[in-house]
LOVEX-719675 format. One record per residue (C-alpha): x negated, y negated, z negated. Coordinates in steps of 0.2 Angstrom, whole numbers, plus 2048, in hexadecimal, padded with zeros to 3 digits. Each point is the difference from the previous one (the first is absolute). Layout:
XYZ...
***
This chain:
9958434517FB8108097F68067F180F7FE7F480B80980D7F580F8018038027ED81280580480081380480980680F8097F780E8118097FB7FF7F67EF8007F080980D80580D80E8087F58097F57F48008067EE80E7FD7F47F47FA7F28007EF7F88057F180A7F480480F80480C80E7EE8077FF7FB80B7F27EF7FB7FB7FF8097EF7F480D8067F67F580B7EF7F87FD8087EF80180C8057F27F38077F57F67F180380F7F57FA80280A7F17EE7FE7FB8017ED80380F7FF7F57F880B7F27F07F580080B7F07FF8098077F17F08057F87FA7EE8018107FA7F97FE80B7F17EE7FA7FE8067ED8007FC7FE7ED7EE8058037FC7FA8128097EF7FD8078028128127FA80280C80E8038087F88107F080180A7FD8128028128048048027F380D7F08058098068127FF8117FC8077F87F780E7F580F80480E80D7FF80B7F680C7F27FC80C7FD8138018138038038007F280D7F18088098088118018117F98067F87F480C7F780E8088108098038097F180780C7FE7F07F97F17F88117F87FE80580E7F47F37FB7F48077EE7FF8118077FB7F980C7F37F47F37F980D7F27FE80B80C7F67F48007F17FF7ED7FE8107FF7F67FC8017EE80E7F97F57FE7F87EF80880B7F38077FD7EF7F480B7F67F17F78078087EF7FA8038077EF7EE8077FE7F97EF80580B7F77F47FC80B7F17ED7FF8048017ED7FF8088027EF7F280D7FA7F27F48068077F27F78018097EF7F180B8017F37F37FD7F480980C8018117F67FA80B80F8068117F88117F97FC8027F98117FB81080880C80A7F680E7F48027FE7FF8138008138018118007F78077F280B7FB80A80F8088107FA8107F77F98027F68107FF80F80B80B80B7F580D7F27FF8007FE8138048138028128007FA8077F180A8027FE8137F87EF7FF7F28047F37F480680E8008018127FF8138008118017F78077F380C7FA80B80E8098107F98107F67FD8007F88117FD8128088108067F77F780D7F68067FB7EF8107F57FB7FD7F07F88068057EF7F78107FF7EF7F87FF8057FC7EE7FE8127FC7ED7FD8018017F47F17FB80C7F27F380980A7F87F08058017FA7EE7F780F7FA7F37FE80E7FC7EF7F88028047ED7F480F8007F07F78058067F07F78018097F07EF8088017F87EF8068097F77F17F580A7F47F07F88088077EE8017F57F47F68097FA7F07FF7EE80480D7F27FE8017F480F7FF7ED7FC8117F88018027F280D8047F07F98087F980F81380180180680A81080E7F780980880980F7FE7F581080E7F880980A80D80A7F980F7F78118077FC8077FD8117F180980880380F7F48138008067FA7FF8127F58107FE8108097F980A7FA80F7F280680C8028127F98137FF8017FE7FA8127F480E80580B80D7F88107FA8087F97FE8117FA8127FF80F8087F780F7F78097F97FB8117F380E8037F27F28037EE8037FA7FD7F97EE7F27F680780C7F48078077FC7EF7EE7FE7F97FC7F480E8107F67FD7FA7FF7EE7F07F880580B7F380A80A7FD7F07F07FC7F77FA7F580E8107F58007FF7FE7ED7EE7FC8018057F280D80D7FA7F47F37FF7F17F47F680A80D7F48078087FC7EF7F08007F57FC7EE8018117FB7F980080E7F37EF7FA7FA8057EE7FF8108047F67F680C7F47F27F47FD80D7F27FB80880D7F47F08057F87F97EE7FE8107FC7F67FD8107F57ED7FC7FE7FA8128047F07FB8097F981180180F8078098007F180C7EE80480480481280480F7FB80B7F57F480A7F480F80480F80A8087FE80381380E80580C8038138027F98068108018128067F17FE80C7F67F77F28028107F67FA80B80F7F17F58037FA8047EE7FF8138047F08097FD7FA8028127F480E7FD80E80B7FA80C7FB80E7F280480D7FC8107F78138058037FF7FB8127F180A8038068107F78117FF8097F67FE8117F480F7FB80E80C7FB80A7FA80F7F280580C7FE8117F78138028017FF7FC8137F380D80280C80D7F87F88037EF80F7FB7F680C80B80A7F380E7FF8007FE7ED8138007FF80281080A7F28087F68097FC7F081380380580080E80D8058107F87F97FA7EF8087FC7EF8077EE8027FD7FC7ED7EE8048017FF7F68118097F17F87F48017F17F180080C8077F28098007F57F07ED8057FD7FD7FB8128077EF7FE7F37FC7F37F380080E80B7FA80F80C7F27FF8118087FC8097F680E7F980A80F8018107F58127FE7FE8027FB8127F881080580C80A7F580F7F88067FA8028127FE8127FE8128017F87FD8107F68108097FB8017FC7ED80D7FE7F38047EF7F87F68067F17F180280B8027EF8088017F87EF7F080A7FB7F67FA80E8067EE7FD7FA8027EE7F08088047FB7F380E8067F27F57F68057F07F280A8087F77F08057FD7FC7ED7F380E7FF7F37F58087FE7ED80080080081380F80B80180D7F38008037ED8048027FC7EE7EF8087FB7F67F780E8087F07FD7FB8007ED7EF8058057FF7EF8098097F77F27F68077F27F080180A7F28087F680B8057F180C80C8087F680B80C8018118097F48097F480A7F97F18108068077F88118057FB8047EE8138017FB80480B80F8048107F580D7F67F68087F980F8008118088098077F180D7F38018028048138038127FC80C7FD7F180A7F480B80280D80E80480E7F380E7F47F98077FE8118008128048098047F080C7F17FE8068008137FF8138038127FF8077F97F680F7F480D806
***
């Protein structure tokens, strides 16, 4: 422990609290801080090389997270402030499931089913899905956690997020148009199986709409956090899941009797394979390498933020500079670092910006993660779902096209919504 503590320069650094990040000690210029940055960079390099090393991406980030927080713990324990680390540490464990991630996983399943193993098509399709999912999440308070954070902080009214629709659409259409020229001209085989919505499908869609209404009403009329309405929505779904499970035997018996009278044996066999809807069963099928990767990244970035690096970056970008350039740079930063802690750092600093600038940083942090496959939840999840066919290097080849869309979307926002600046 003493060896690590000697890396921290100056007793004054350890005795005077610094308003940087979540921790009272500013470790950004210390040996411990630089050591943490190096560990994080090494972990990300291993993640990017997953395609060649065949090393699951969750392994390096989890180890890096442990090393970073151990280093923080050693420093704070040496100063008798170990309890502070527990509260900074726990704050980064909360990582909500967002709508654009769900959309990306759903669309990837469709692509894998129709592509017949065509690697080139799958890679291009997954890139488009990532860009589209991130762009689509940028103009809705519920589309991404960063937009939800900005809305909850009161920086942008609910209805004004819709002003980002055209910029976000252009952000997707520019690279999509360029990539469409390279899509193999193949016709997917038509499935012979008739698709029938499962029992309760329509009600589940309506419950989703009710969840959104509840979240908006809680915040708008009662001043309560929107997360309360989202959690109530999970409760709606759980109750309906319970109803489906309890009533399924009777429903199946009646349906079998009906189908036996009509003589539709194929449909009867399909009905017999139906299992009760269970939320936790869906969660259990998640790609655990992807989930652990997110867990590790949030922990790593949380540790760097606790040391003060996120606040240092925010001050460097916003203090006395052009907020437009700063917000564009923040979006580029979110391609390397998870956009949640990046947006948290911006909100914590509370730069004095117009509504137009807050919309700009919402747009850039939302779509900036599309620049790299590891820059967003959607990209990382699809790397796990389409393993070996959608890769970091495959995504990187289309960086110029995605960057062009990024800049076109920003330009459209600056022009269309100039009255808000």
